[in-house]
N, CA, C, O and CB atoms as a CASP TS submission, in Angstrom:
PFRMAT TS
TARGET T0000
AUTHOR 0000-0000-0000
METHOD Language model
MODEL 1
PARENT N/A
ATOM      1  N   MET     1       0.833  -1.190   0.005  1.00  0.00           N
ATOM      2  CA  MET     1      -0.007   0.001   0.013  1.00  0.00           C
ATOM      3  C   MET     1       0.869   1.234   0.006  1.00  0.00           C
ATOM      4  O   MET     1       1.897   1.271   0.682  1.00  0.00           O
ATOM      5  CB  MET     1      -0.946   0.010   1.232  1.00  0.00           C
ATOM      6  N   THR     2       0.485   2.216  -0.730  1.00  0.00           N
ATOM      7  CA  THR     2       1.198   3.501  -0.704  1.00  0.00           C
ATOM      8  C   THR     2       1.079   4.114   0.665  1.00  0.00           C
ATOM      9  O   THR     2       0.024   4.050   1.297  1.00  0.00           O
ATOM     10  CB  THR     2       0.652   4.469  -1.773  1.00  0.00           C
ATOM     11  N   ASP     3       2.155   4.706   1.122  1.00  0.00           N
ATOM     12  CA  ASP     3       2.122   5.348   2.437  1.00  0.00           C
ATOM     13  C   ASP     3       1.403   6.710   2.265  1.00  0.00           C
ATOM     14  O   ASP     3       2.037   7.750   2.089  1.00  0.00           O
ATOM     15  CB  ASP     3       3.600   5.531   3.034  1.00  0.00           C
ATOM     16  N   LEU     4       0.112   6.661   2.321  1.00  0.00           N
ATOM     17  CA  LEU     4      -0.707   7.852   2.117  1.00  0.00           C
ATOM     18  C   LEU     4      -0.440   8.934   3.129  1.00  0.00           C
ATOM     19  O   LEU     4      -0.509  10.118   2.797  1.00  0.00           O
ATOM     20  CB  LEU     4      -2.147   7.492   2.156  1.00  0.00           C
ATOM     21  N   TYR     5      -0.138   8.562   4.355  1.00  0.00           N
ATOM     22  CA  TYR     5       0.122   9.561   5.400  1.00  0.00           C
ATOM     23  C   TYR     5       1.380  10.385   5.084  1.00  0.00           C
ATOM     24  O   TYR     5       1.369  11.604   5.260  1.00  0.00           O
ATOM     25  CB  TYR     5       0.276   8.869   6.773  1.00  0.00           C
ATOM     26  N   SER     6       2.441   9.753   4.629  1.00  0.00           N
ATOM     27  CA  SER     6       3.647  10.501   4.255  1.00  0.00           C
ATOM     28  C   SER     6       3.372  11.429   3.083  1.00  0.00           C
ATOM     29  O   SER     6       3.868  12.555   3.056  1.00  0.00           O
ATOM     30  CB  SER     6       4.790   9.541   3.904  1.00  0.00           C
ATOM     31  N   GLU     7       2.592  10.974   2.121  1.00  0.00           N
ATOM     32  CA  GLU     7       2.230  11.794   0.992  1.00  0.00           C
ATOM     33  C   GLU     7       1.330  12.967   1.450  1.00  0.00           C
ATOM     34  O   GLU     7       1.430  14.077   0.927  1.00  0.00           O
ATOM     35  CB  GLU     7       1.522  10.936  -0.079  1.00  0.00           C
ATOM     36  N   PHE     8       0.481  12.706   2.402  1.00  0.00           N
ATOM     37  CA  PHE     8      -0.366  13.782   2.960  1.00  0.00           C
ATOM     38  C   PHE     8       0.480  14.854   3.622  1.00  0.00           C
ATOM     39  O   PHE     8       0.240  16.045   3.423  1.00  0.00           O
ATOM     40  CB  PHE     8      -1.372  13.210   3.979  1.00  0.00           C
ATOM     41  N   GLN     9       1.470  14.445   4.409  1.00  0.00           N
ATOM     42  CA  GLN     9       2.339  15.415   5.066  1.00  0.00           C
ATOM     43  C   GLN     9       3.138  16.232   4.053  1.00  0.00           C
ATOM     44  O   GLN     9       3.318  17.437   4.227  1.00  0.00           O
ATOM     45  CB  GLN     9       3.287  14.705   6.025  1.00  0.00           C
ATOM     46  N   ALA    10       3.617  15.577   2.996  1.00  0.00           N
ATOM     47  CA  ALA    10       4.334  16.274   1.929  1.00  0.00           C
ATOM     48  C   ALA    10       3.427  17.261   1.235  1.00  0.00           C
ATOM     49  O   ALA    10       3.862  18.359   0.889  1.00  0.00           O
ATOM     50  CB  ALA    10       4.900  15.281   0.917  1.00  0.00           C
ATOM     51  N   ALA    11       2.168  16.895   1.022  1.00  0.00           N
ATOM     52  CA  ALA    11       1.211  17.768   0.393  1.00  0.00           C
ATOM     53  C   ALA    11       0.926  19.020   1.246  1.00  0.00           C
ATOM     54  O   ALA    11       0.785  20.116   0.706  1.00  0.00           O
ATOM     55  CB  ALA    11      -0.071  17.007   0.126  1.00  0.00           C
ATOM     56  N   SER    12       0.842  18.858   2.554  1.00  0.00           N
ATOM     57  CA  SER    12       0.597  20.032   3.408  1.00  0.00           C
ATOM     58  C   SER    12       1.771  20.994   3.358  1.00  0.00           C
ATOM     59  O   SER    12       1.583  22.209   3.403  1.00  0.00           O
ATOM     60  CB  SER    12       0.337  19.602   4.861  1.00  0.00           C
ATOM     61  N   ARG    13       3.005  20.447   3.262  1.00  0.00           N
ATOM     62  CA  ARG    13       4.170  21.323   3.127  1.00  0.00           C
ATOM     63  C   ARG    13       4.147  22.034   1.777  1.00  0.00           C
ATOM     64  O   ARG    13       4.523  23.202   1.681  1.00  0.00           O
ATOM     65  CB  ARG    13       5.478  20.519   3.286  1.00  0.00           C
ATOM     66  N   LEU    14       3.699  21.318   0.719  1.00  0.00           N
ATOM     67  CA  LEU    14       3.614  21.908  -0.593  1.00  0.00           C
ATOM     68  C   LEU    14       2.594  23.038  -0.629  1.00  0.00           C
ATOM     69  O   LEU    14       2.839  24.085  -1.228  1.00  0.00           O
ATOM     70  CB  LEU    14       3.265  20.854  -1.613  1.00  0.00           C
ATOM     71  N   VAL    15       1.444  22.821   0.017  1.00  0.00           N
ATOM     72  CA  VAL    15       0.428  23.874   0.065  1.00  0.00           C
ATOM     73  C   VAL    15       0.999  25.126   0.745  1.00  0.00           C
ATOM     74  O   VAL    15       0.766  26.240   0.276  1.00  0.00           O
ATOM     75  CB  VAL    15      -0.841  23.376   0.815  1.00  0.00           C
ATOM     76  N   ALA    16       1.742  24.956   1.842  1.00  0.00           N
ATOM     77  CA  ALA    16       2.351  26.080   2.511  1.00  0.00           C
ATOM     78  C   ALA    16       3.339  26.815   1.597  1.00  0.00           C
ATOM     79  O   ALA    16       3.395  28.045   1.593  1.00  0.00           O
ATOM     80  CB  ALA    16       3.048  25.610   3.772  1.00  0.00           C
ATOM     81  N   LYS    17       4.105  26.060   0.837  1.00  0.00           N
ATOM     82  CA  LYS    17       5.049  26.637  -0.111  1.00  0.00           C
ATOM     83  C   LYS    17       4.330  27.417  -1.195  1.00  0.00           C
ATOM     84  O   LYS    17       4.735  28.532  -1.523  1.00  0.00           O
ATOM     85  CB  LYS    17       5.909  25.549  -0.735  1.00  0.00           C
ATOM     86  N   ILE    18       3.268  26.851  -1.757  1.00  0.00           N
ATOM     87  CA  ILE    18       2.480  27.511  -2.800  1.00  0.00           C
ATOM     88  C   ILE    18       1.890  28.822  -2.289  1.00  0.00           C
ATOM     89  O   ILE    18       1.839  29.821  -3.008  1.00  0.00           O
ATOM     90  CB  ILE    18       1.359  26.584  -3.293  1.00  0.00           C
ATOM     91  N   LEU    19       1.443  28.797  -1.025  1.00  0.00           N
ATOM     92  CA  LEU    19       0.846  29.988  -0.418  1.00  0.00           C
ATOM     93  C   LEU    19       1.881  31.013   0.014  1.00  0.00           C
ATOM     94  O   LEU    19       1.541  32.115   0.446  1.00  0.00           O
ATOM     95  CB  LEU    19       0.009  29.594   0.770  1.00  0.00           C
ATOM     96  N   GLY    20       3.159  30.634  -0.107  1.00  0.00           N
ATOM     97  CA  GLY    20       4.221  31.542   0.278  1.00  0.00           C
ATOM     98  C   GLY    20       4.393  31.708   1.773  1.00  0.00           C
ATOM     99  O   GLY    20       4.858  32.746   2.243  1.00  0.00           O
ATOM    100  N   VAL    21       4.017  30.677   2.522  1.00  0.00           N
ATOM    101  CA  VAL    21       4.109  30.696   3.967  1.00  0.00           C
ATOM    102  C   VAL    21       5.484  30.110   4.363  1.00  0.00           C
ATOM    103  O   VAL    21       5.781  28.950   4.077  1.00  0.00           O
ATOM    104  CB  VAL    21       2.919  29.887   4.621  1.00  0.00           C
ATOM    105  N   ALA    22       6.309  30.939   5.026  1.00  0.00           N
ATOM    106  CA  ALA    22       7.642  30.513   5.429  1.00  0.00           C
ATOM    107  C   ALA    22       7.677  30.281   6.923  1.00  0.00           C
ATOM    108  O   ALA    22       6.790  30.740   7.643  1.00  0.00           O
ATOM    109  CB  ALA    22       8.698  31.548   5.021  1.00  0.00           C
ATOM    110  N   ASP    23       8.683  29.580   7.396  1.00  0.00           N
ATOM    111  CA  ASP    23       8.903  29.317   8.801  1.00  0.00           C
ATOM    112  C   ASP    23       7.646  28.746   9.483  1.00  0.00           C
ATOM    113  O   ASP    23       7.123  29.309  10.444  1.00  0.00           O
ATOM    114  CB  ASP    23       9.344  30.592   9.497  1.00  0.00           C
ATOM    115  N   THR    24       7.198  27.632   8.959  1.00  0.00           N
ATOM    116  CA  THR    24       5.959  27.045   9.473  1.00  0.00           C
ATOM    117  C   THR    24       6.222  26.047  10.601  1.00  0.00           C
ATOM    118  O   THR    24       7.282  25.423  10.666  1.00  0.00           O
ATOM    119  CB  THR    24       5.200  26.357   8.344  1.00  0.00           C
ATOM    120  N   ASN    25       5.263  25.917  11.460  1.00  0.00           N
ATOM    121  CA  ASN    25       5.192  24.831  12.444  1.00  0.00           C
ATOM    122  C   ASN    25       3.980  24.013  12.057  1.00  0.00           C
ATOM    123  O   ASN    25       2.939  24.572  11.713  1.00  0.00           O
ATOM    124  CB  ASN    25       5.092  25.366  13.945  1.00  0.00           C
ATOM    125  N   THR    26       4.101  22.706  12.107  1.00  0.00           N
ATOM    126  CA  THR    26       3.008  21.844  11.681  1.00  0.00           C
ATOM    127  C   THR    26       2.700  20.820  12.772  1.00  0.00           C
ATOM    128  O   THR    26       3.589  20.230  13.385  1.00  0.00           O
ATOM    129  CB  THR    26       3.357  21.137  10.351  1.00  0.00           C
ATOM    130  N   LYS    27       1.415  20.642  12.979  1.00  0.00           N
ATOM    131  CA  LYS    27       0.927  19.609  13.897  1.00  0.00           C
ATOM    132  C   LYS    27       0.021  18.707  13.071  1.00  0.00           C
ATOM    133  O   LYS    27      -1.002  19.160  12.558  1.00  0.00           O
ATOM    134  CB  LYS    27       0.159  20.230  15.153  1.00  0.00           C
ATOM    135  N   SER    28       0.383  17.447  12.940  1.00  0.00           N
ATOM    136  CA  SER    28      -0.392  16.487  12.154  1.00  0.00           C
ATOM    137  C   SER    28      -0.900  15.368  13.031  1.00  0.00           C
ATOM    138  O   SER    28      -0.242  14.947  13.983  1.00  0.00           O
ATOM    139  CB  SER    28       0.444  15.919  11.012  1.00  0.00           C
ATOM    140  N   GLU    29      -2.088  14.891  12.689  1.00  0.00           N
ATOM    141  CA  GLU    29      -2.703  13.750  13.376  1.00  0.00           C
ATOM    142  C   GLU    29      -3.252  12.797  12.350  1.00  0.00           C
ATOM    143  O   GLU    29      -3.676  13.205  11.269  1.00  0.00           O
ATOM    144  CB  GLU    29      -3.818  14.205  14.344  1.00  0.00           C
ATOM    145  N   LYS    30      -3.245  11.495  12.698  1.00  0.00           N
ATOM    146  CA  LYS    30      -3.812  10.517  11.786  1.00  0.00           C
ATOM    147  C   LYS    30      -4.692   9.559  12.552  1.00  0.00           C
ATOM    148  O   LYS    30      -4.385   9.160  13.676  1.00  0.00           O
ATOM    149  CB  LYS    30      -2.713   9.758  11.037  1.00  0.00           C
ATOM    150  N   TYR    31      -5.783   9.202  11.924  1.00  0.00           N
ATOM    151  CA  TYR    31      -6.704   8.222  12.464  1.00  0.00           C
ATOM    152  C   TYR    31      -6.996   7.235  11.336  1.00  0.00           C
ATOM    153  O   TYR    31      -7.483   7.629  10.276  1.00  0.00           O
ATOM    154  CB  TYR    31      -8.024   8.895  13.019  1.00  0.00           C
ATOM    155  N   GLU    32      -6.703   5.966  11.560  1.00  0.00           N
ATOM    156  CA  GLU    32      -6.933   4.943  10.556  1.00  0.00           C
ATOM    157  C   GLU    32      -7.820   3.869  11.148  1.00  0.00           C
ATOM    158  O   GLU    32      -7.503   3.298  12.191  1.00  0.00           O
ATOM    159  CB  GLU    32      -5.604   4.345  10.049  1.00  0.00           C
ATOM    160  N   THR    33      -8.935   3.594  10.481  1.00  0.00           N
ATOM    161  CA  THR    33      -9.866   2.599  10.975  1.00  0.00           C
ATOM    162  C   THR    33     -10.195   1.649   9.840  1.00  0.00           C
ATOM    163  O   THR    33     -10.819   2.057   8.860  1.00  0.00           O
ATOM    164  CB  THR    33     -11.147   3.257  11.545  1.00  0.00           C
ATOM    165  N   PRO    34      -9.784   0.372   9.951  1.00  0.00           N
ATOM    166  CA  PRO    34     -10.118  -0.606   8.899  1.00  0.00           C
ATOM    167  C   PRO    34     -11.633  -0.672   8.720  1.00  0.00           C
ATOM    168  O   PRO    34     -12.394  -0.592   9.685  1.00  0.00           O
ATOM    169  CB  PRO    34      -9.550  -2.020   9.248  1.00  0.00           C
ATOM    170  N   LYS    35     -12.042  -0.816   7.490  1.00  0.00           N
ATOM    171  CA  LYS    35     -13.435  -0.925   7.088  1.00  0.00           C
ATOM    172  C   LYS    35     -14.212   0.367   7.289  1.00  0.00           C
ATOM    173  O   LYS    35     -15.430   0.381   7.113  1.00  0.00           O
ATOM    174  CB  LYS    35     -14.096  -2.032   7.849  1.00  0.00           C
ATOM    175  N   VAL    36     -13.540   1.445   7.651  1.00  0.00           N
ATOM    176  CA  VAL    36     -14.184   2.762   7.739  1.00  0.00           C
ATOM    177  C   VAL    36     -13.412   3.720   6.846  1.00  0.00           C
ATOM    178  O   VAL    36     -13.986   4.298   5.922  1.00  0.00           O
ATOM    179  CB  VAL    36     -14.231   3.288   9.223  1.00  0.00           C
ATOM    180  N   GLY    37     -12.108   3.899   7.106  1.00  0.00           N
ATOM    181  CA  GLY    37     -11.290   4.787   6.287  1.00  0.00           C
ATOM    182  C   GLY    37     -10.240   5.460   7.139  1.00  0.00           C
ATOM    183  O   GLY    37      -9.936   5.021   8.248  1.00  0.00           O
ATOM    184  N   VAL    38      -9.693   6.533   6.602  1.00  0.00           N
ATOM    185  CA  VAL    38      -8.667   7.290   7.292  1.00  0.00           C
ATOM    186  C   VAL    38      -9.113   8.748   7.402  1.00  0.00           C
ATOM    187  O   VAL    38      -9.931   9.235   6.623  1.00  0.00           O
ATOM    188  CB  VAL    38      -7.307   7.177   6.555  1.00  0.00           C
ATOM    189  N   ASP    39      -8.555   9.407   8.379  1.00  0.00           N
ATOM    190  CA  ASP    39      -8.821  10.816   8.613  1.00  0.00           C
ATOM    191  C   ASP    39      -7.480  11.454   9.007  1.00  0.00           C
ATOM    192  O   ASP    39      -6.962  11.184  10.091  1.00  0.00           O
ATOM    193  CB  ASP    39      -9.933  11.027   9.733  1.00  0.00           C
ATOM    194  N   TYR    40      -6.937  12.270   8.160  1.00  0.00           N
ATOM    195  CA  TYR    40      -5.635  12.927   8.371  1.00  0.00           C
ATOM    196  C   TYR    40      -5.874  14.424   8.503  1.00  0.00           C
ATOM    197  O   TYR    40      -6.586  15.014   7.691  1.00  0.00           O
ATOM    198  CB  TYR    40      -4.632  12.621   7.192  1.00  0.00           C
ATOM    199  N   VAL    41      -5.286  15.036   9.517  1.00  0.00           N
ATOM    200  CA  VAL    41      -5.456  16.472   9.761  1.00  0.00           C
ATOM    201  C   VAL    41      -4.068  17.088   9.970  1.00  0.00           C
ATOM    202  O   VAL    41      -3.240  16.547  10.702  1.00  0.00           O
ATOM    203  CB  VAL    41      -6.390  16.737  11.010  1.00  0.00           C
ATOM    204  N   SER    42      -3.837  18.199   9.330  1.00  0.00           N
ATOM    205  CA  SER    42      -2.583  18.917   9.510  1.00  0.00           C
ATOM    206  C   SER    42      -2.890  20.390   9.738  1.00  0.00           C
ATOM    207  O   SER    42      -3.491  21.042   8.883  1.00  0.00           O
ATOM    208  CB  SER    42      -1.645  18.728   8.283  1.00  0.00           C
ATOM    209  N   ASP    43      -2.488  20.907  10.866  1.00  0.00           N
ATOM    210  CA  ASP    43      -2.592  22.355  11.177  1.00  0.00           C
ATOM    211  C   ASP    43      -1.229  22.956  10.950  1.00  0.00           C
ATOM    212  O   ASP    43      -0.236  22.510  11.526  1.00  0.00           O
ATOM    213  CB  ASP    43      -3.089  22.619  12.662  1.00  0.00           C
ATOM    214  N   VAL    44      -1.183  23.975  10.105  1.00  0.00           N
ATOM    215  CA  VAL    44       0.083  24.651   9.760  1.00  0.00           C
ATOM    216  C   VAL    44       0.012  26.076  10.309  1.00  0.00           C
ATOM    217  O   VAL    44      -0.939  26.811  10.041  1.00  0.00           O
ATOM    218  CB  VAL    44       0.338  24.655   8.188  1.00  0.00           C
ATOM    219  N   PHE    45       1.029  26.451  11.080  1.00  0.00           N
ATOM    220  CA  PHE    45       1.081  27.761  11.714  1.00  0.00           C
ATOM    221  C   PHE    45       2.318  28.515  11.244  1.00  0.00           C
ATOM    222  O   PHE    45       3.390  27.936  11.068  1.00  0.00           O
ATOM    223  CB  PHE    45       1.080  27.627  13.251  1.00  0.00           C
ATOM    224  N   ALA    46       2.149  29.801  11.047  1.00  0.00           N
ATOM    225  CA  ALA    46       3.270  30.700  10.798  1.00  0.00           C
ATOM    226  C   ALA    46       2.979  31.999  11.551  1.00  0.00           C
ATOM    227  O   ALA    46       1.992  32.074  12.284  1.00  0.00           O
ATOM    228  CB  ALA    46       3.481  30.959   9.247  1.00  0.00           C
ATOM    229  N   LYS    47       3.805  33.002  11.387  1.00  0.00           N
ATOM    230  CA  LYS    47       3.650  34.215  12.137  1.00  0.00           C
ATOM    231  C   LYS    47       2.259  34.837  11.978  1.00  0.00           C
ATOM    232  O   LYS    47       1.593  35.116  12.975  1.00  0.00           O
ATOM    233  CB  LYS    47       4.698  35.191  11.722  1.00  0.00           C
ATOM    234  N   ASN    48       1.821  35.052  10.754  1.00  0.00           N
ATOM    235  CA  ASN    48       0.565  35.718  10.464  1.00  0.00           C
ATOM    236  C   ASN    48      -0.448  34.835   9.746  1.00  0.00           C
ATOM    237  O   ASN    48      -1.482  35.330   9.296  1.00  0.00           O
ATOM    238  CB  ASN    48       0.827  36.927   9.648  1.00  0.00           C
ATOM    239  N   VAL    49      -0.178  33.563   9.632  1.00  0.00           N
ATOM    240  CA  VAL    49      -1.020  32.665   8.833  1.00  0.00           C
ATOM    241  C   VAL    49      -1.247  31.355   9.582  1.00  0.00           C
ATOM    242  O   VAL    49      -0.354  30.842  10.256  1.00  0.00           O
ATOM    243  CB  VAL    49      -0.373  32.390   7.449  1.00  0.00           C
ATOM    244  N   ARG    50      -2.428  30.844   9.453  1.00  0.00           N
ATOM    245  CA  ARG    50      -2.730  29.503   9.953  1.00  0.00           C
ATOM    246  C   ARG    50      -3.706  28.873   8.995  1.00  0.00           C
ATOM    247  O   ARG    50      -4.679  29.513   8.597  1.00  0.00           O
ATOM    248  CB  ARG    50      -3.306  29.534  11.407  1.00  0.00           C
ATOM    249  N   PHE    51      -3.467  27.611   8.607  1.00  0.00           N
ATOM    250  CA  PHE    51      -4.446  26.913   7.798  1.00  0.00           C
ATOM    251  C   PHE    51      -4.509  25.449   8.221  1.00  0.00           C
ATOM    252  O   PHE    51      -3.593  24.923   8.853  1.00  0.00           O
ATOM    253  CB  PHE    51      -4.105  27.037   6.298  1.00  0.00           C
ATOM    254  N   ASN    52      -5.614  24.810   7.856  1.00  0.00           N
ATOM    255  CA  ASN    52      -5.885  23.433   8.192  1.00  0.00           C
ATOM    256  C   ASN    52      -6.005  22.649   6.883  1.00  0.00           C
ATOM    257  O   ASN    52      -6.754  23.037   5.986  1.00  0.00           O
ATOM    258  CB  ASN    52      -7.179  23.304   9.062  1.00  0.00           C
ATOM    259  N   PHE    53      -5.269  21.556   6.783  1.00  0.00           N
ATOM    260  CA  PHE    53      -5.308  20.678   5.606  1.00  0.00           C
ATOM    261  C   PHE    53      -5.850  19.346   6.085  1.00  0.00           C
ATOM    262  O   PHE    53      -5.326  18.762   7.034  1.00  0.00           O
ATOM    263  CB  PHE    53      -3.880  20.517   4.925  1.00  0.00           C
ATOM    264  N   HIS    54      -6.905  18.859   5.426  1.00  0.00           N
ATOM    265  CA  HIS    54      -7.623  17.706   5.945  1.00  0.00           C
ATOM    266  C   HIS    54      -7.908  16.711   4.786  1.00  0.00           C
ATOM    267  O   HIS    54      -8.310  17.121   3.697  1.00  0.00           O
ATOM    268  CB  HIS    54      -8.957  18.159   6.641  1.00  0.00           C
ATOM    269  N   LEU    55      -7.699  15.440   5.031  1.00  0.00           N
ATOM    270  CA  LEU    55      -7.977  14.387   4.069  1.00  0.00           C
ATOM    271  C   LEU    55      -8.797  13.317   4.769  1.00  0.00           C
ATOM    272  O   LEU    55      -8.409  12.828   5.830  1.00  0.00           O
ATOM    273  CB  LEU    55      -6.663  13.794   3.474  1.00  0.00           C
ATOM    274  N   ARG    56      -9.900  12.960   4.194  1.00  0.00           N
ATOM    275  CA  ARG    56     -10.743  11.906   4.754  1.00  0.00           C
ATOM    276  C   ARG    56     -11.134  10.938   3.640  1.00  0.00           C
ATOM    277  O   ARG    56     -11.538  11.351   2.554  1.00  0.00           O
ATOM    278  CB  ARG    56     -12.011  12.506   5.439  1.00  0.00           C
ATOM    279  N   THR    57     -11.007   9.645   3.930  1.00  0.00           N
ATOM    280  CA  THR    57     -11.440   8.629   2.958  1.00  0.00           C
ATOM    281  C   THR    57     -12.539   7.804   3.548  1.00  0.00           C
ATOM    282  O   THR    57     -12.708   7.732   4.765  1.00  0.00           O
ATOM    283  CB  THR    57     -10.275   7.727   2.530  1.00  0.00           C
ATOM    284  N   GLU    58     -13.283   7.184   2.675  1.00  0.00           N
ATOM    285  CA  GLU    58     -14.303   6.236   3.096  1.00  0.00           C
ATOM    286  C   GLU    58     -14.044   4.933   2.330  1.00  0.00           C
ATOM    287  O   GLU    58     -13.884   4.951   1.109  1.00  0.00           O
ATOM    288  CB  GLU    58     -15.765   6.794   2.832  1.00  0.00           C
ATOM    289  N   SER    59     -14.004   3.821   3.035  1.00  0.00           N
ATOM    290  CA  SER    59     -13.698   2.556   2.358  1.00  0.00           C
ATOM    291  C   SER    59     -14.944   1.726   2.065  1.00  0.00           C
ATOM    292  O   SER    59     -14.839   0.675   1.433  1.00  0.00           O
ATOM    293  CB  SER    59     -12.739   1.742   3.198  1.00  0.00           C
ATOM    294  N   ARG    60     -16.108   2.166   2.503  1.00  0.00           N
ATOM    295  CA  ARG    60     -17.367   1.525   2.237  1.00  0.00           C
ATOM    296  C   ARG    60     -17.380   0.028   2.603  1.00  0.00           C
ATOM    297  O   ARG    60     -17.852  -0.811   1.836  1.00  0.00           O
ATOM    298  CB  ARG    60     -17.708   1.701   0.794  1.00  0.00           C
ATOM    299  N   GLY    61     -16.860  -0.271   3.765  1.00  0.00           N
ATOM    300  CA  GLY    61     -16.925  -1.649   4.277  1.00  0.00           C
ATOM    301  C   GLY    61     -15.768  -2.555   3.922  1.00  0.00           C
ATOM    302  O   GLY    61     -15.648  -3.633   4.505  1.00  0.00           O
ATOM    303  N   SER    62     -14.908  -2.169   2.992  1.00  0.00           N
ATOM    304  CA  SER    62     -13.741  -3.002   2.719  1.00  0.00           C
ATOM    305  C   SER    62     -12.528  -2.406   3.440  1.00  0.00           C
ATOM    306  O   SER    62     -12.650  -1.391   4.125  1.00  0.00           O
ATOM    307  CB  SER    62     -13.480  -3.114   1.180  1.00  0.00           C
ATOM    308  N   SER    63     -11.407  -3.013   3.291  1.00  0.00           N
ATOM    309  CA  SER    63     -10.210  -2.535   3.952  1.00  0.00           C
ATOM    310  C   SER    63      -9.826  -1.145   3.433  1.00  0.00           C
ATOM    311  O   SER    63      -9.986  -0.864   2.245  1.00  0.00           O
ATOM    312  CB  SER    63      -9.057  -3.524   3.746  1.00  0.00           C
ATOM    313  N   PHE    64      -9.321  -0.274   4.318  1.00  0.00           N
ATOM    314  CA  PHE    64      -8.991   1.096   3.895  1.00  0.00           C
ATOM    315  C   PHE    64      -7.796   1.168   2.973  1.00  0.00           C
ATOM    316  O   PHE    64      -7.473   2.245   2.472  1.00  0.00           O
ATOM    317  CB  PHE    64      -8.732   1.953   5.094  1.00  0.00           C
ATOM    318  N   ASP    65      -7.128   0.047   2.733  1.00  0.00           N
ATOM    319  CA  ASP    65      -6.028   0.090   1.750  1.00  0.00           C
ATOM    320  C   ASP    65      -6.514  -0.105   0.332  1.00  0.00           C
ATOM    321  O   ASP    65      -5.713  -0.144  -0.602  1.00  0.00           O
ATOM    322  CB  ASP    65      -4.994  -0.968   2.070  1.00  0.00           C
ATOM    323  N   LYS    66      -7.814  -0.226   0.163  1.00  0.00           N
ATOM    324  CA  LYS    66      -8.402  -0.321  -1.165  1.00  0.00           C
ATOM    325  C   LYS    66      -9.352   0.871  -1.302  1.00  0.00           C
ATOM    326  O   LYS    66     -10.533   0.758  -0.974  1.00  0.00           O
ATOM    327  CB  LYS    66      -9.152  -1.707  -1.383  1.00  0.00           C
ATOM    328  N   TRP    67      -8.855   1.997  -1.778  1.00  0.00           N
ATOM    329  CA  TRP    67      -9.603   3.268  -1.787  1.00  0.00           C
ATOM    330  C   TRP    67     -10.733   3.175  -2.815  1.00  0.00           C
ATOM    331  O   TRP    67     -10.483   3.045  -4.013  1.00  0.00           O
ATOM    332  CB  TRP    67      -8.654   4.481  -2.115  1.00  0.00           C
ATOM    333  N   ILE    68     -11.973   3.241  -2.337  1.00  0.00           N
ATOM    334  CA  ILE    68     -13.120   3.217  -3.214  1.00  0.00           C
ATOM    335  C   ILE    68     -13.640   4.625  -3.454  1.00  0.00           C
ATOM    336  O   ILE    68     -13.992   4.989  -4.576  1.00  0.00           O
ATOM    337  CB  ILE    68     -14.213   2.337  -2.635  1.00  0.00           C
ATOM    338  N   SER    69     -13.684   5.410  -2.387  1.00  0.00           N
ATOM    339  CA  SER    69     -14.103   6.811  -2.582  1.00  0.00           C
ATOM    340  C   SER    69     -13.219   7.691  -1.762  1.00  0.00           C
ATOM    341  O   SER    69     -12.665   7.272  -0.745  1.00  0.00           O
ATOM    342  CB  SER    69     -15.589   7.030  -2.199  1.00  0.00           C
ATOM    343  N   LEU    70     -13.086   8.912  -2.207  1.00  0.00           N
ATOM    344  CA  LEU    70     -12.235   9.872  -1.504  1.00  0.00           C
ATOM    345  C   LEU    70     -12.983  11.192  -1.478  1.00  0.00           C
ATOM    346  O   LEU    70     -13.444  11.689  -2.506  1.00  0.00           O
ATOM    347  CB  LEU    70     -10.822  10.023  -2.192  1.00  0.00           C
ATOM    348  N   SER    71     -13.093  11.743  -0.292  1.00  0.00           N
ATOM    349  CA  SER    71     -13.760  13.042  -0.196  1.00  0.00           C
ATOM    350  C   SER    71     -12.935  13.982   0.628  1.00  0.00           C
ATOM    351  O   SER    71     -13.325  15.132   0.830  1.00  0.00           O
ATOM    352  CB  SER    71     -15.157  12.904   0.403  1.00  0.00           C
TER
END
């Protein structure tokens, strides 16, 4: 399975870079539940900016390593 959490963390850093946010602090959390899905949250803080990057999947009853839908 692709390490989706590592890719999620890289994506949050990329969003900060695209927004021109420098010197960021990041707090990330992950919740993985088989047969339900995953929920990844990243809060990015800088001097005058704060944003939240969130990824949630739904596996519709199968294992969460087989992505059926993504929202």
